[in-house]
All heavy atoms as an XYZ file, in Angstrom:
870
protein
N     -41.608     19.857    -48.141
C     -40.387     19.991    -48.911
C     -39.839     18.571    -49.269
O     -39.902     17.689    -48.407
C     -39.358     20.832    -48.155
C     -39.545     22.302    -48.351
S     -38.163     23.128    -47.518
C     -38.992     24.521    -46.860
N     -39.134     18.545    -50.308
C     -38.462     17.372    -50.617
C     -37.212     17.197    -50.005
O     -36.600     18.158    -49.462
C     -38.113     17.337    -52.222
O     -39.284     17.406    -52.962
N     -36.811     15.960    -49.742
C     -35.656     15.716    -48.935
C     -34.415     15.509    -49.797
O     -34.444     15.020    -50.933
C     -35.855     14.317    -48.236
O     -34.640     14.036    -47.563
N     -33.262     16.098    -49.366
C     -32.159     16.005    -50.137
C     -31.064     15.069    -49.493
O     -29.942     14.990    -49.881
C     -31.412     17.364    -50.069
C     -32.101     18.536    -50.936
C     -31.484     19.817    -50.801
C     -32.043     18.101    -52.449
N     -31.541     14.175    -48.561
C     -30.630     13.318    -47.930
C     -29.914     12.306    -48.820
O     -28.808     12.034    -48.561
C     -31.404     12.615    -46.760
O     -32.451     11.860    -47.290
N     -30.584     11.821    -49.805
C     -30.020     10.888    -50.756
C     -29.663     11.418    -52.095
O     -29.454     10.695    -53.073
C     -30.916      9.657    -50.845
C     -32.265     10.060    -51.452
O     -32.608     11.194    -51.573
N     -33.053      9.044    -51.731
N     -29.544     12.734    -52.157
C     -29.240     13.444    -53.449
C     -27.839     14.083    -53.329
O     -27.526     14.726    -52.440
C     -30.264     14.586    -53.764
C     -29.916     15.285    -55.064
C     -31.673     13.956    -53.852
N     -27.062     13.793    -54.430
C     -25.739     14.326    -54.535
C     -25.766     15.643    -55.230
O     -26.357     15.672    -56.342
C     -24.734     13.380    -55.157
C     -23.396     14.015    -55.310
C     -24.641     12.025    -54.491
N     -25.423     16.721    -54.560
C     -25.514     18.115    -55.193
C     -24.195     18.602    -55.617
O     -23.158     18.323    -54.873
C     -26.186     19.058    -54.180
C     -27.605     18.812    -53.777
C     -28.017     19.803    -52.654
C     -28.507     18.901    -54.972
N     -24.172     19.280    -56.632
C     -22.917     19.989    -57.045
C     -22.706     21.167    -56.119
O     -23.655     21.683    -55.499
C     -23.058     20.528    -58.470
C     -23.298     19.411    -59.570
C     -23.616     20.127    -60.902
C     -22.118     18.577    -59.693
N     -21.502     21.624    -55.878
C     -21.214     22.764    -55.077
C     -22.084     23.981    -55.499
O     -22.518     24.754    -54.644
C     -19.679     23.031    -55.321
C     -19.181     21.685    -55.673
C     -20.251     21.054    -56.497
N     -22.214     24.189    -56.809
C     -23.068     25.331    -57.266
C     -24.478     25.194    -56.849
O     -25.130     26.156    -56.477
C     -23.041     25.395    -58.778
C     -21.705     25.728    -59.387
C     -20.800     24.492    -59.562
O     -21.264     23.308    -59.463
O     -19.553     24.625    -59.885
N     -24.967     23.993    -56.840
C     -26.399     23.763    -56.400
C     -26.574     23.943    -54.908
O     -27.519     24.668    -54.451
C     -26.831     22.357    -56.755
C     -27.038     22.051    -58.247
C     -27.253     20.618    -58.546
O     -26.708     19.706    -57.886
N     -28.099     20.403    -59.541
N     -25.586     23.544    -54.152
C     -25.552     23.849    -52.647
C     -25.590     25.324    -52.423
O     -26.259     25.830    -51.482
C     -24.386     23.196    -52.017
C     -24.484     21.625    -51.924
C     -23.263     21.066    -51.253
C     -23.401     19.604    -51.321
N     -22.199     18.941    -50.738
N     -24.672     26.115    -53.152
C     -24.570     27.453    -52.997
C     -25.987     28.133    -53.352
O     -26.397     29.063    -52.665
C     -23.511     28.079    -53.831
C     -23.246     29.532    -53.699
C     -22.161     30.056    -54.603
O     -21.452     29.168    -55.283
O     -21.953     31.208    -54.656
N     -26.619     27.699    -54.393
C     -27.923     28.214    -54.792
C     -28.937     28.052    -53.724
O     -29.639     29.010    -53.338
C     -28.407     27.675    -56.084
C     -27.559     28.136    -57.285
C     -29.821     27.938    -56.390
C     -27.732     27.363    -58.556
N     -29.006     26.762    -53.125
C     -29.913     26.491    -52.030
C     -29.678     27.351    -50.848
O     -30.585     27.804    -50.170
C     -29.913     25.011    -51.688
C     -30.374     24.092    -52.770
C     -30.207     22.621    -52.387
C     -31.924     24.354    -53.098
N     -28.386     27.598    -50.546
C     -28.053     28.335    -49.366
C     -28.526     29.903    -49.542
O     -29.200     30.409    -48.695
C     -26.509     28.364    -49.145
O     -26.182     27.018    -48.910
C     -26.186     29.203    -47.928
N     -28.375     30.332    -50.757
C     -28.777     31.759    -51.054
C     -30.280     31.894    -51.033
O     -30.818     32.803    -50.545
C     -28.204     32.118    -52.418
C     -26.705     32.334    -52.390
S     -26.086     32.559    -54.164
C     -26.717     34.152    -54.538
N     -30.957     30.860    -51.602
C     -32.418     30.904    -51.535
C     -32.912     30.863    -50.120
O     -33.816     31.624    -49.657
C     -32.985     29.746    -52.316
C     -32.694     29.918    -53.861
C     -34.567     29.552    -52.079
C     -33.070     28.737    -54.637
N     -32.350     30.025    -49.192
C     -32.732     29.983    -47.790
C     -32.443     31.310    -47.058
O     -33.248     31.790    -46.331
C     -31.991     28.804    -47.104
C     -32.617     27.485    -47.478
C     -31.997     26.302    -46.660
O     -30.657     26.288    -46.532
N     -32.675     25.369    -46.092
N     -31.257     31.871    -47.358
C     -30.878     33.119    -46.703
C     -31.921     34.200    -47.082
O     -32.137     35.049    -46.313
C     -29.486     33.490    -47.091
C     -28.385     32.679    -46.409
C     -26.994     32.939    -47.008
O     -26.863     33.665    -47.930
O     -26.071     32.329    -46.475
N     -32.418     34.217    -48.254
C     -33.348     35.217    -48.604
C     -34.850     34.804    -48.374
O     -35.732     35.598    -48.781
C     -33.278     35.466    -50.245
C     -31.998     36.279    -50.500
O     -31.848     37.442    -50.153
N     -30.877     35.616    -51.007
N     -34.957     33.689    -47.662
C     -36.324     33.227    -47.190
C     -37.284     33.182    -48.323
O     -38.469     33.518    -48.293
C     -36.881     34.242    -46.102
C     -35.938     34.253    -44.919
C     -36.337     35.241    -43.877
C     -35.463     35.243    -42.716
N     -35.424     36.381    -41.905
N     -36.810     32.524    -49.387
C     -37.724     32.356    -50.565
C     -38.224     30.804    -50.496
O     -37.905     29.935    -51.249
C     -36.968     32.514    -51.843
C     -36.380     33.920    -52.032
C     -35.502     33.909    -53.261
C     -37.453     34.904    -52.146
N     -39.126     30.535    -49.448
C     -39.478     29.165    -49.154
C     -40.153     28.382    -50.258
O     -39.753     27.319    -50.480
C     -40.417     29.226    -47.855
C     -39.686     29.661    -46.646
O     -38.419     29.577    -46.591
O     -40.238     30.203    -45.769
N     -41.116     28.954    -50.891
C     -41.761     28.311    -51.987
C     -40.830     28.028    -53.185
O     -40.917     26.924    -53.722
N     -40.028     28.978    -53.438
C     -39.021     28.799    -54.474
C     -38.070     27.629    -54.123
O     -37.654     26.809    -54.940
C     -38.133     30.097    -54.662
C     -37.341     30.179    -55.853
C     -37.768     31.084    -56.867
C     -36.116     29.572    -56.000
C     -37.036     31.185    -58.080
C     -35.354     29.705    -57.133
C     -35.819     30.542    -58.172
N     -37.593     27.648    -52.801
C     -36.720     26.587    -52.334
C     -37.330     25.222    -52.546
O     -36.626     24.362    -53.059
C     -36.407     26.862    -50.859
C     -35.445     25.814    -50.271
C     -34.106     25.994    -50.399
C     -35.977     24.754    -49.656
C     -33.254     25.067    -49.786
C     -35.140     23.753    -49.020
C     -33.805     23.955    -49.222
O     -32.971     23.014    -48.618
N     -38.579     25.037    -52.131
C     -39.145     23.713    -52.264
C     -39.241     23.257    -53.620
O     -39.040     22.027    -53.992
C     -40.543     23.633    -51.608
O     -41.403     24.547    -52.220
N     -39.468     24.154    -54.652
C     -39.548     23.792    -56.067
C     -38.178     23.460    -56.609
O     -37.941     22.438    -57.416
C     -40.216     24.915    -56.921
C     -40.264     24.626    -58.336
C     -41.029     23.337    -58.799
O     -42.051     22.976    -58.028
O     -40.729     22.746    -59.796
N     -37.200     24.175    -56.150
C     -35.830     23.946    -56.845
C     -35.301     22.676    -56.209
O     -34.529     21.921    -56.891
C     -34.909     25.237    -56.552
C     -33.695     25.204    -57.553
C     -34.353     25.276    -55.204
C     -33.995     25.571    -59.006
N     -35.583     22.305    -54.996
C     -35.226     21.089    -54.313
C     -35.818     19.970    -55.129
O     -35.174     18.897    -55.402
C     -35.632     21.023    -52.817
C     -35.544     19.622    -52.299
C     -34.729     21.948    -52.026
N     -37.133     20.115    -55.486
C     -37.778     19.035    -56.273
C     -37.074     18.898    -57.622
O     -36.830     17.804    -58.117
C     -39.195     19.509    -56.452
C     -40.042     18.519    -57.178
C     -40.351     17.199    -56.423
O     -40.302     17.323    -55.231
O     -40.538     16.212    -57.180
N     -36.742     19.980    -58.240
C     -36.007     19.913    -59.533
C     -34.632     19.263    -59.407
O     -34.201     18.515    -60.243
C     -35.830     21.279    -60.101
C     -37.285     21.843    -60.588
C     -37.116     23.208    -61.321
O     -36.006     23.578    -61.814
N     -38.188     23.890    -61.405
N     -33.892     19.613    -58.355
C     -32.577     19.016    -58.124
C     -32.687     17.516    -57.728
O     -31.927     16.739    -58.102
C     -31.835     19.701    -56.997
C     -31.224     21.146    -57.323
C     -30.940     21.959    -56.262
C     -31.174     21.495    -58.627
C     -30.410     23.139    -56.580
C     -30.682     22.774    -58.937
C     -30.337     23.653    -57.912
N     -33.831     17.140    -57.108
C     -33.929     15.714    -56.612
C     -34.417     14.840    -57.748
O     -34.154     13.664    -57.798
C     -35.045     15.690    -55.530
O     -34.673     16.478    -54.426
N     -35.182     15.357    -58.726
C     -35.734     14.617    -59.895
C     -35.340     15.233    -61.167
O     -36.137     15.578    -61.953
C     -37.285     14.665    -59.717
C     -37.801     14.076    -58.509
O     -37.372     13.008    -58.070
N     -38.721     14.740    -57.896
N     -34.058     15.196    -61.378
C     -33.502     15.854    -62.598
C     -34.067     15.269    -63.865
O     -34.323     15.891    -64.946
C     -31.928     15.806    -62.633
C     -31.304     16.674    -61.606
C     -29.823     16.812    -61.753
O     -29.294     16.551    -62.828
O     -29.237     17.108    -60.780
N     -34.272     13.957    -63.883
C     -34.768     13.258    -65.088
C     -36.187     13.759    -65.478
O     -36.518     13.904    -66.622
C     -34.839     11.776    -64.858
N     -36.906     14.126    -64.435
C     -38.298     14.692    -64.698
C     -38.292     16.013    -65.352
O     -39.208     16.368    -66.121
C     -39.107     14.705    -63.412
C     -40.525     15.083    -63.339
C     -41.326     14.026    -64.134
C     -41.097     15.208    -61.956
N     -37.246     16.849    -65.063
C     -37.208     18.148    -65.600
C     -36.249     18.406    -66.726
O     -36.085     19.500    -67.142
C     -36.907     19.040    -64.399
C     -37.911     19.159    -63.310
C     -37.817     18.325    -62.204
C     -39.019     19.843    -63.407
C     -38.761     18.325    -61.138
C     -39.995     19.881    -62.584
C     -39.884     19.072    -61.365
N     -35.459     17.387    -67.136
C     -34.473     17.526    -68.150
C     -34.912     18.074    -69.446
O     -34.195     18.835    -70.141
C     -33.740     16.238    -68.308
C     -34.465     15.195    -69.108
C     -33.637     13.951    -69.303
C     -34.587     12.974    -70.017
N     -33.909     11.895    -70.711
N     -36.159     17.803    -69.836
C     -36.677     18.297    -71.102
C     -37.268     19.741    -71.067
O     -37.682     20.255    -72.098
C     -37.725     17.309    -71.720
C     -37.073     15.997    -72.012
O     -35.871     15.984    -72.355
O     -37.824     14.930    -72.004
N     -37.262     20.235    -69.849
C     -37.851     21.660    -69.732
C     -36.787     22.758    -69.940
O     -35.616     22.538    -69.635
C     -38.428     21.842    -68.343
C     -39.669     21.033    -68.040
S     -40.274     21.214    -66.335
C     -41.004     22.897    -66.542
N     -37.158     23.829    -70.476
C     -36.184     24.890    -70.786
C     -35.903     25.588    -69.398
O     -36.670     25.450    -68.414
C     -36.790     25.873    -71.694
O     -37.901     26.592    -71.141
N     -34.812     26.330    -69.358
C     -34.452     27.117    -68.160
C     -35.609     28.030    -67.866
O     -35.936     28.104    -66.624
C     -33.191     27.949    -68.491
C     -32.895     28.887    -67.437
C     -32.294     28.519    -66.271
C     -33.224     30.295    -67.524
C     -31.997     29.336    -65.211
C     -32.973     31.177    -66.570
C     -32.303     30.767    -65.436
N     -36.196     28.686    -68.759
C     -37.256     29.566    -68.553
C     -38.548     28.886    -67.895
O     -39.134     29.462    -66.960
C     -37.742     30.251    -69.835
C     -36.743     31.276    -70.401
C     -35.567     30.601    -71.211
O     -35.699     29.410    -71.454
O     -34.720     31.354    -71.519
N     -38.845     27.727    -68.345
C     -39.952     26.963    -67.778
C     -39.684     26.534    -66.392
O     -40.579     26.555    -65.477
C     -40.322     25.723    -68.663
C     -40.896     26.094    -70.018
O     -41.477     27.107    -70.092
O     -40.817     25.258    -70.901
N     -38.482     26.085    -66.097
C     -38.058     25.646    -64.787
C     -38.007     26.889    -63.839
O     -38.522     26.869    -62.702
C     -36.726     24.951    -64.751
C     -36.789     23.595    -65.402
C     -35.461     22.945    -65.521
N     -35.015     22.536    -64.191
C     -33.972     21.758    -63.950
N     -33.227     21.263    -64.956
N     -33.577     21.478    -62.734
N     -37.524     28.053    -64.283
C     -37.564     29.225    -63.446
C     -38.944     29.687    -63.215
O     -39.236     30.017    -62.075
C     -36.762     30.325    -64.129
C     -36.639     31.645    -63.349
C     -35.938     31.502    -62.070
C     -35.811     32.605    -64.261
N     -39.832     29.595    -64.178
C     -41.176     29.974    -64.032
C     -41.938     29.108    -62.997
O     -42.669     29.624    -62.166
C     -41.935     29.846    -65.373
C     -43.454     30.301    -65.354
C     -44.046     30.232    -66.704
C     -45.471     30.537    -66.613
N     -46.221     30.380    -67.862
N     -41.647     27.807    -63.033
C     -42.195     26.897    -62.007
C     -41.760     27.328    -60.571
O     -42.546     27.386    -59.715
C     -41.792     25.419    -62.244
C     -42.504     24.859    -63.386
C     -42.138     23.416    -63.530
N     -42.317     22.607    -62.334
C     -43.376     21.875    -62.041
N     -44.309     21.730    -62.926
N     -43.483     21.178    -60.984
N     -40.561     27.700    -60.388
C     -40.023     28.160    -59.185
C     -40.703     29.423    -58.706
O     -41.047     29.570    -57.476
C     -38.430     28.336    -59.236
S     -37.586     26.824    -59.377
N     -40.816     30.401    -59.575
C     -41.419     31.639    -59.170
C     -42.924     31.441    -58.987
O     -43.473     32.078    -57.977
C     -41.252     32.709    -60.382
C     -39.826     33.139    -60.499
C     -39.707     33.966    -61.858
C     -39.336     33.883    -59.300
N     -43.636     30.585    -59.672
C     -44.976     30.322    -59.370
C     -45.220     29.640    -58.063
O     -46.047     29.947    -57.291
C     -45.573     29.419    -60.507
C     -45.814     30.176    -61.780
C     -46.186     29.207    -62.937
O     -46.098     27.971    -62.796
O     -46.766     29.767    -63.906
N     -44.290     28.763    -57.685
C     -44.331     28.087    -56.365
C     -43.990     29.159    -55.253
O     -44.770     29.058    -54.149
C     -43.220     27.040    -56.250
N     -43.204     30.050    -55.518
C     -42.871     31.145    -54.522
C     -44.154     31.951    -54.336
O     -44.587     32.319    -53.211
C     -41.733     32.040    -54.914
C     -41.575     33.201    -54.036
C     -41.038     33.075    -52.753
C     -41.930     34.441    -54.472
C     -40.905     34.136    -51.926
C     -41.804     35.499    -53.617
C     -41.198     35.384    -52.326
O     -41.129     36.444    -51.404
N     -44.793     32.415    -55.431
C     -46.016     33.256    -55.373
C     -47.132     32.508    -54.659
O     -47.836     33.118    -53.847
C     -46.455     33.688    -56.746
C     -45.546     34.716    -57.394
O     -44.927     35.452    -56.694
N     -45.478     34.820    -58.719
N     -47.288     31.232    -54.865
C     -48.304     30.467    -54.271
C     -48.037     30.316    -52.770
O     -49.030     30.472    -51.918
C     -48.349     29.034    -54.869
C     -49.489     28.177    -54.308
C     -49.619     26.926    -54.917
O     -49.076     26.709    -56.129
O     -50.169     25.950    -54.343
N     -46.745     30.243    -52.392
C     -46.482     30.119    -50.930
C     -46.724     31.444    -50.294
O     -47.330     31.447    -49.170
C     -44.947     29.734    -50.848
C     -44.357     29.748    -49.484
N     -44.670     28.652    -48.650
C     -43.680     30.615    -48.732
C     -44.121     28.948    -47.505
N     -43.526     30.193    -47.487
N     -46.367     32.551    -50.913
C     -46.637     33.827    -50.322
C     -48.060     34.031    -50.197
O     -48.629     34.550    -49.204
C     -45.998     34.942    -51.075
C     -46.529     36.354    -50.782
C     -44.429     34.910    -51.049
N     -48.887     33.705    -51.161
C     -50.314     33.928    -51.156
C     -50.926     33.099    -50.125
O     -51.828     33.538    -49.372
C     -50.914     33.508    -52.595
O     -52.264     33.710    -52.513
N     -50.527     31.788    -49.990
C     -51.102     30.964    -48.956
C     -50.811     31.421    -47.537
O     -51.604     31.405    -46.675
C     -50.549     29.512    -49.048
C     -51.150     28.784    -50.287
O     -52.257     29.193    -50.784
N     -50.512     27.687    -50.715
N     -49.586     31.912    -47.377
C     -49.151     32.449    -46.017
C     -50.000     33.699    -45.712
O     -50.380     33.956    -44.574
C     -47.708     32.746    -45.968
C     -46.899     31.489    -45.730
O     -47.403     30.455    -45.364
N     -45.570     31.595    -45.920
N     -50.156     34.555    -46.783
C     -50.989     35.802    -46.513
C     -52.440     35.447    -46.173
O     -52.982     35.999    -45.180
C     -50.986     36.609    -47.777
C     -51.695     37.953    -47.655
C     -51.615     38.828    -48.924
N     -52.233     40.039    -48.725
C     -53.525     40.363    -49.108
N     -54.249     39.345    -49.744
N     -54.023     41.530    -48.822
N     -52.953     34.466    -46.899
C     -54.367     34.098    -46.635
C     -54.461     33.476    -45.095
O     -55.373     33.791    -44.370
C     -54.822     32.980    -47.538
C     -56.193     32.417    -47.293
C     -57.316     33.181    -47.568
C     -56.266     31.174    -46.679
C     -58.571     32.677    -47.218
C     -57.546     30.688    -46.375
C     -58.713     31.409    -46.619
N     -53.495     32.613    -44.735
C     -53.492     32.100    -43.378
C     -53.361     33.175    -42.360
O     -54.126     33.198    -41.303
C     -52.386     31.058    -43.222
C     -52.589     29.783    -43.922
C     -51.400     28.952    -43.862
C     -51.314     27.721    -44.727
N     -50.101     26.985    -44.757
N     -52.532     34.152    -42.573
C     -52.292     35.259    -41.572
C     -53.592     36.103    -41.552
O     -54.044     36.471    -40.444
C     -51.151     36.203    -42.059
C     -50.775     37.175    -41.020
C     -49.715     38.167    -41.494
N     -50.152     38.992    -42.538
C     -49.934     38.995    -43.811
N     -49.029     38.091    -44.233
N     -50.418     39.846    -44.657
N     -54.180     36.510    -42.675
C     -55.405     37.225    -42.680
C     -56.568     36.493    -41.967
O     -57.333     37.136    -41.175
C     -55.770     37.631    -44.090
C     -54.904     38.661    -44.760
C     -55.287     38.769    -46.254
C     -55.000     40.019    -44.054
N     -56.650     35.189    -42.255
C     -57.782     34.408    -41.598
C     -57.568     34.331    -40.099
O     -58.404     34.493    -39.344
C     -57.698     32.978    -42.221
C     -58.889     32.091    -41.915
C     -60.214     32.664    -42.286
C     -58.746     30.785    -42.444
N     -56.293     34.151    -39.644
C     -55.979     34.120    -38.257
C     -56.280     35.432    -37.615
O     -56.827     35.519    -36.533
C     -54.500     33.799    -38.021
C     -54.074     33.539    -36.573
C     -54.742     32.367    -35.966
C     -52.485     33.346    -36.592
N     -55.889     36.542    -38.224
C     -56.064     37.902    -37.651
C     -57.595     38.339    -37.730
O     -57.939     39.261    -37.105
C     -55.249     38.976    -38.373
C     -53.730     38.675    -38.045
O     -53.358     38.031    -37.019
N     -52.929     39.232    -38.909
N     -58.398     37.650    -38.513
C     -59.782     38.085    -38.712
C     -60.570     37.739    -37.439
O     -61.579     38.409    -37.266
C     -60.389     37.376    -39.917
O     -60.612     36.075    -39.603
N     -60.110     36.827    -36.657
C     -60.781     36.403    -35.384
C     -62.216     35.947    -35.671
O     -63.067     36.073    -34.862
C     -60.751     37.589    -34.425
C     -59.359     37.970    -33.993
C     -59.300     39.034    -32.963
C     -57.876     39.204    -32.625
N     -57.254     40.303    -32.419
N     -62.478     35.343    -36.845
C     -63.730     34.788    -37.203
C     -63.797     33.499    -36.456
O     -62.883     32.600    -36.575
C     -63.908     34.542    -38.700
C     -63.810     35.842    -39.498
C     -65.113     33.767    -39.013
C     -63.830     35.763    -40.899
N     -64.881     33.351    -35.667
C     -64.943     32.097    -34.822
C     -65.357     30.856    -35.675
O     -64.736     29.749    -35.548
C     -65.903     32.299    -33.663
C     -65.317     33.137    -32.601
C     -66.364     33.216    -31.474
N     -67.458     34.114    -31.970
C     -68.536     34.368    -31.307
N     -68.754     33.793    -30.172
N     -69.500     35.186    -31.772
N     -66.354     30.985    -36.464
C     -66.836     29.856    -37.232
C     -66.389     30.068    -38.742
O     -67.096     30.805    -39.423
C     -68.330     29.814    -37.203
C     -68.880     29.507    -35.819
O     -68.111     28.790    -35.077
N     -69.943     30.071    -35.441
N     -65.351     29.459    -39.116
C     -64.876     29.585    -40.377
C     -65.537     28.739    -41.374
O     -65.696     27.501    -41.169
C     -63.360     29.290    -40.497
C     -62.580     30.265    -39.652
C     -61.092     29.788    -39.591
C     -60.282     30.855    -38.787
N     -60.435     30.823    -37.348
N     -66.131     29.232    -42.449
C     -66.838     28.533    -43.480
C     -66.174     28.861    -44.806
O     -66.048     29.981    -45.142
C     -68.358     28.893    -43.505
C     -68.991     28.067    -44.578
C     -68.978     28.586    -42.048
N     -65.785     27.783    -45.564
C     -65.224     28.061    -46.887
C     -66.330     27.872    -47.920
O     -67.294     27.153    -47.782
C     -64.193     27.039    -47.165
C     -62.999     27.166    -46.152
C     -62.947     26.404    -45.008
C     -61.972     28.048    -46.454
C     -61.889     26.641    -44.128
C     -60.879     28.253    -45.568
C     -60.825     27.528    -44.406
O     -59.834     27.747    -43.516
N     -66.176     28.503    -49.053
C     -67.165     28.600    -50.094
C     -67.435     27.194    -50.648
O     -68.660     26.844    -50.919
C     -66.734     29.513    -51.196
C     -67.828     29.780    -52.246
C     -68.951     30.496    -51.687
C     -67.215     30.742    -53.408
N     -66.452     26.341    -50.619
C     -66.710     24.932    -51.106
C     -67.620     24.155    -50.159
O     -68.118     23.139    -50.527
C     -65.366     24.267    -51.410
C     -64.562     24.021    -50.160
C     -63.243     23.294    -50.484
N     -62.380     23.197    -49.290
C     -61.478     24.027    -48.957
N     -61.270     25.034    -49.779
N     -60.724     23.766    -47.863
N     -67.766     24.616    -48.990
C     -68.616     23.979    -47.886
C     -70.022     24.292    -48.068
O     -70.883     23.686    -47.551
C     -68.150     24.265    -46.536
C     -66.795     23.774    -46.156
C     -66.276     24.262    -44.842
O     -66.421     25.386    -44.594
N     -65.864     23.363    -44.066
N     -70.372     25.424    -48.902
C     -71.668     25.844    -49.049
C     -72.277     25.213    -50.329
O     -71.686     25.265    -51.426
C     -71.758     27.335    -49.206
C     -71.140     27.968    -47.927
C     -73.165     27.829    -49.478
C     -71.029     29.538    -48.007
N     -73.451     24.537    -50.133
C     -74.139     24.011    -51.259
C     -75.309     24.878    -51.755
O     -75.888     25.546    -50.920
C     -74.607     22.555    -51.011
O     -75.513     22.588    -49.859
N     -75.509     24.936    -53.018
C     -76.660     25.809    -53.436
C     -77.974     25.429    -52.872
O     -78.283     24.182    -52.710
C     -76.654     25.509    -55.035
C     -75.368     24.904    -55.274
C     -74.890     24.242    -54.103
N     -78.775     26.374    -52.439
C     -80.024     26.080    -51.806
C     -81.059     27.186    -52.294
O     -81.074     28.252    -51.701
C     -80.025     26.025    -50.320
N     -81.820     26.874    -53.397
C     -82.657     27.909    -53.898
C     -83.670     28.493    -52.787
O     -84.063     29.584    -52.908
C     -83.441     27.216    -54.977
C     -82.534     26.073    -55.406
C     -81.730     25.665    -54.103
N     -84.096     27.578    -51.841
C     -84.914     28.031    -50.834
C     -84.335     29.201    -49.988
O     -85.099     30.007    -49.394
C     -85.457     26.929    -49.904
O     -84.260     26.339    -49.266
N     -83.041     29.231    -49.846
C     -82.299     30.239    -49.039
C     -81.749     31.322    -50.046
O     -81.079     32.259    -49.588
C     -81.123     29.621    -48.389
C     -81.600     28.657    -47.348
C     -80.515     27.945    -46.513
N     -79.293     28.657    -46.544
C     -78.120     28.113    -46.232
N     -78.109     26.845    -46.021
N     -76.984     28.758    -46.178
N     -82.058     31.215    -51.375
C     -81.534     32.252    -52.250
C     -80.125     32.044    -52.669
O     -79.491     32.922    -53.196
N     -79.595     30.885    -52.493
C     -78.238     30.559    -52.911
C     -78.170     29.715    -54.172
O     -78.388     28.525    -54.122
C     -77.542     29.824    -51.832
C     -77.238     30.576    -50.426
C     -76.637     29.659    -49.462
C     -76.358     31.772    -50.841
N     -78.078     30.352    -55.288
C     -77.952     29.646    -56.566
C     -76.561     29.426    -56.928
O     -75.604     29.962    -56.336
C     -78.657     30.447    -57.639
O     -77.921     31.662    -57.901
N     -76.280     28.537    -57.915
C     -74.982     28.285    -58.429
C     -74.357     29.546    -58.934
O     -73.184     29.858    -58.666
C     -74.963     27.325    -59.536
C     -75.170     25.839    -58.995
O     -74.800     25.522    -57.900
N     -75.741     24.959    -59.795
N     -75.163     30.397    -59.681
C     -74.601     31.639    -60.164
C     -74.247     32.572    -59.110
O     -73.200     33.262    -59.210
C     -75.717     32.315    -61.074
C     -76.097     31.518    -62.337
C     -77.091     30.352    -62.067
O     -77.722     30.411    -61.096
O     -77.088     29.436    -62.837
N     -75.001     32.702    -58.003
C     -74.636     33.634    -56.954
C     -73.377     33.079    -56.200
O     -72.498     33.926    -55.908
C     -75.804     33.612    -55.914
C     -75.490     34.605    -54.675
C     -75.285     35.980    -55.104
C     -76.705     34.461    -53.701
N     -73.268     31.829    -55.990
C     -71.994     31.308    -55.389
C     -70.775     31.549    -56.250
O     -69.702     31.858    -55.771
C     -72.116     29.781    -55.119
C     -73.111     29.430    -53.990
C     -73.297     27.884    -53.889
C     -72.685     30.091    -52.672
N     -70.914     31.411    -57.523
C     -69.818     31.752    -58.457
C     -69.413     33.250    -58.452
O     -68.241     33.615    -58.429
C     -70.167     31.342    -59.902
C     -70.182     29.827    -60.209
C     -70.652     29.535    -61.564
C     -68.741     29.199    -59.928
N     -70.454     34.105    -58.366
C     -70.141     35.526    -58.163
C     -69.396     35.846    -56.939
O     -68.555     36.611    -56.911
C     -71.529     36.339    -58.267
C     -72.046     36.479    -59.663
C     -73.311     37.397    -59.668
C     -73.885     37.498    -61.098
N     -75.047     38.326    -61.073
N     -69.899     35.202    -55.841
C     -69.232     35.389    -54.573
C     -67.745     34.891    -54.641
O     -66.856     35.497    -54.150
C     -69.955     34.669    -53.467
C     -71.221     35.257    -53.097
C     -72.005     34.287    -52.102
C     -71.180     36.681    -52.488
N     -67.569     33.716    -55.240
C     -66.196     33.166    -55.381
C     -65.296     34.187    -56.147
O     -64.169     34.283    -55.843
C     -66.311     31.883    -56.195
C     -64.999     31.247    -56.376
C     -65.094     29.950    -57.249
C     -63.951     29.602    -58.052
N     -63.500     30.475    -59.107
N     -65.834     34.787    -57.298
C     -65.084     35.647    -58.075
C     -64.988     37.027    -57.430
O     -64.202     37.903    -57.989
C     -65.631     35.709    -59.471
C     -65.549     34.357    -60.194
O     -64.647     33.583    -59.941
O     -66.275     34.149    -61.089
N     -65.636     37.346    -56.420
C     -65.645     38.642    -55.838
C     -66.476     39.605    -56.726
O     -66.248     40.870    -56.616
N     -67.416     39.094    -57.563
C     -68.160     39.960    -58.420
C     -69.574     40.166    -57.800
O     -70.557     39.638    -58.285
C     -68.246     39.200    -59.798
C     -68.937     40.093    -60.792
O     -68.845     41.303    -60.735
O     -69.525     39.492    -61.772
N     -69.599     41.015    -56.849
C     -70.910     41.284    -56.171
C     -71.053     42.755    -55.930
O     -70.138     43.558    -55.942
C     -71.125     40.489    -54.868
C     -69.921     40.551    -54.008
C     -69.776     41.539    -53.000
C     -68.820     39.639    -54.032
C     -68.754     41.552    -52.081
C     -67.765     39.726    -53.180
C     -67.728     40.656    -52.199
């Protein structure tokens, strides 16, 4: 998360951040803090684009947490990620097969 220690916030912005924290919207919170901290970077974006970025950050946060929880609960001892597997035709692992596995198209 971005730091707000050297950023001056308006009372409305503080209220928004408090409401976001109370509702446990962690991914949303980190993106809105970034936007409040770097106003010059986001000044040319429309309200809709800024809101969309916040919602995408929230969805990504939820998805990442869900993945971590499922992985932890799976009790798999040797975790191997698809990106760690290299194609090996001798083992029957082609690029096409790995892409199908990645997409869940099997």
